[in-house]
C-alpha positions as a printed Julia matrix, in Angstrom:
114×3 Matrix{Float64}:
  -2.16  31.15  -20.11
  -0.57  28.23  -18.25
   0.89  25.45  -20.31
   0.27  21.86  -19.28
   2.26  18.76  -20.05
   0.28  15.55  -20.42
   2.01  12.24  -19.82
   1.6    8.55  -19.05
   3.69   6.64  -16.52
   2.27   3.25  -17.49
   3.99   1.76  -20.57
   0.99  -0.47  -21.31
  -1.48   2.46  -21.29
   0.92   4.47  -23.45
   1.28   1.63  -25.93
  -2.51   1.14  -26.06
  -3.09   4.83  -26.82
  -0.44   4.8   -29.55
  -1.78   1.67  -31.23
  -5.5    2.42  -30.77
  -5.69   6.19  -31.21
  -2.48   6.81  -33.22
  -1.02   9.1   -30.57
   2.58  10.22  -30.68
   4.41  10.08  -27.33
   7.92  11.09  -26.33
   9.91   8.83  -24.02
  13.15  10.72  -23.51
  14.72  10.91  -26.98
  12.52   8.1   -28.31
   9.36   8.96  -30.27
   6.73   6.3   -29.7
   4.21   6.24  -32.53
   2.42   3.47  -34.45
   5.37   3.05  -36.81
   7.89   2.62  -33.96
   6.02   0.12  -31.75
   8.31  -2.81  -32.69
  11.42  -0.75  -31.91
   9.83   0.29  -28.61
   9.1   -3.32  -27.66
  12.73  -4.21  -28.49
  13.85  -1.33  -26.29
  11.74  -2.63  -23.4
  13.06  -6.14  -24.0
  16.59  -4.78  -23.63
  15.78  -3.37  -20.19
  14.89   0.26  -20.95
  12.15   1.57  -18.65
  11.14   5.16  -19.46
   9.52   6.92  -16.5
   7.26   9.17  -18.57
   5.63   9.11  -21.97
   4.85  12.74  -22.82
   2.01  13.46  -25.24
   3.4   15.22  -28.31
   1.88  18.61  -29.15
   0.42  17.29  -32.4
  -1.45  14.55  -30.48
  -3.1   16.9   -27.97
  -6.35  17.14  -30.02
  -6.91  13.39  -29.36
  -7.49  14.34  -25.7
 -10.45  16.59  -26.51
 -13.88  15.02  -25.86
 -15.9   14.25  -29.0
 -19.55  13.34  -29.62
 -20.04   9.66  -28.84
 -17.36   9.52  -26.14
 -18.34   8.01  -22.8
 -17.1   10.46  -20.18
 -17.08  11.01  -16.47
 -18.54  14.47  -15.99
 -17.78  16.43  -12.85
 -19.89  19.49  -12.14
 -20.79  21.14   -8.86
 -19.11  18.43   -6.82
 -21.19  15.69   -8.45
 -19.88  13.05  -10.84
 -21.83  11.13  -13.44
 -21.04   8.96  -16.44
 -22.64   9.91  -19.74
 -22.26   9.53  -23.48
 -21.66  12.87  -25.15
 -24.01  13.88  -27.97
 -23.69  16.65  -30.54
 -26.13  18.74  -28.46
 -23.56  18.78  -25.59
 -21.13  20.88  -27.64
 -19.56  23.29  -27.1
 -18.66  21.85  -23.7
 -18.8   24.28  -20.8
 -18.93  24.4   -17.03
 -17.83  20.89  -16.19
 -14.76  18.7   -16.16
 -14.73  15.72  -18.5
 -12.57  12.61  -18.34
 -12.9   10.35  -21.37
 -13.49   6.73  -20.38
 -14.3    5.22  -23.76
 -14.17   6.22  -27.43
 -15.75   4.19  -30.22
 -16.38   1.37  -27.73
 -12.68   1.09  -26.76
 -11.04   2.06  -23.45
  -9.46   5.52  -23.38
  -6.69   6.18  -20.88
  -6.51   9.8   -19.77
  -2.94  10.95  -19.16
  -1.67  12.65  -16.04
  -1.17  16.4   -16.2
   1.71  18.51  -14.94
   2.34  22.22  -15.1
   0.7   25.46  -14.2
């Protein structure tokens, strides 16, 4: 099975996901998590500009759609926006991009790898 790496290139989106959804992201040797936000902001203030913020393996479950999420569903070449309900699970046959969770914006990371 191919392994994917998920990452953000936008520091603001990365910071939002860390603060809002308690994600853990890796920026080089720096681990960005809720407890390290102040240190990260100091790092940015000192001129550091990481190119990628890689989603840590233990934060990957945050990327899975959940009941109540507003998603963009792509199936058969058609795209529609819908709110997922318990009856929609298990998900099958379509691609889902989370747009909103619990009424808050959700930024989907980029994906690299096989």
